[in-house]
C-alpha positions, -999 to 999 in steps of 0.1 A, spaced: -336 -379 166 -370 -373 181 -386 -372 146 -371 -407 138 -384 -420 172 -420 -408 162 -418 -422 127 -388 -446 121 -378 -451 85 -388 -486 72 -357 -498 52 -374 -530 42 -403 -512 26 -379 -487 8 -361 -513 -11 -363 -512 -49 -378 -545 -59 -386 -543 -97 -376 -524 -129 -406 -502 -124 -397 -490 -91 -360 -484 -104 -372 -463 -131 -395 -442 -109 -367 -436 -84 -343 -428 -113 -369 -402 -126 -371 -388 -91 -332 -385 -90 -331 -368 -123 -359 -344 -114 -341 -335 -82 -308 -329 -100 -325 -307 -126 -343 -287 -99 -311 -281 -80 -294 -270 -112 -323 -247 -119 -321 -231 -85 -283 -226 -90 -285 -211 -125 -319 -194 -127 -329 -216 -156 -365 -225 -152 -371 -250 -179 -345 -277 -186 -343 -289 -222 -349 -325 -231 -312 -330 -238 -304 -319 -202 -327 -345 -188 -312 -372 -209 -277 -362 -200 -285 -360 -162 -301 -395 -164 -271 -409 -182 -248 -394 -155 -269 -409 -126 -269 -443 -143 -231 -440 -147 -226 -432 -111 -248 -461 -101 -228 -486 -123 -195 -473 -109 -206 -477 -74 -218 -513 -81 -186 -521 -97 -166 -508 -68 -187 -528 -43 -182 -560 -64 -143 -554 -61 -147 -549 -23 -134 -514 -26 -167 -502 -10 -184 -521 18 -221 -510 18 -231 -505 54 -202 -525 69 -171 -506 76 -159 -532 102 -145 -554 74 -118 -528 66 -111 -523 103 -105 -561 108 -79 -562 81 -59 -533 96 -58 -547 132 -32 -573 141 -46 -605 157 -35 -615 191 
């Protein structure tokens, strides 16, 4: 908590605003996934096919999440909507 108070996270600046930013963040996510897999398996150099497969999996996960949000299954950042439905009104 102290670290956050020293340097609070700027959510407005962290938003993905264009396709270039999306691709850059997608590349970071793929690199992170490959790095974690390399640490777990001992493989040092992932093949190009691995990178393409991981990229596709990350994109599929994002598409699924957006679809769930649109169907109101997930409420990004607002769990109160689900609470209001379950409580009877007085």
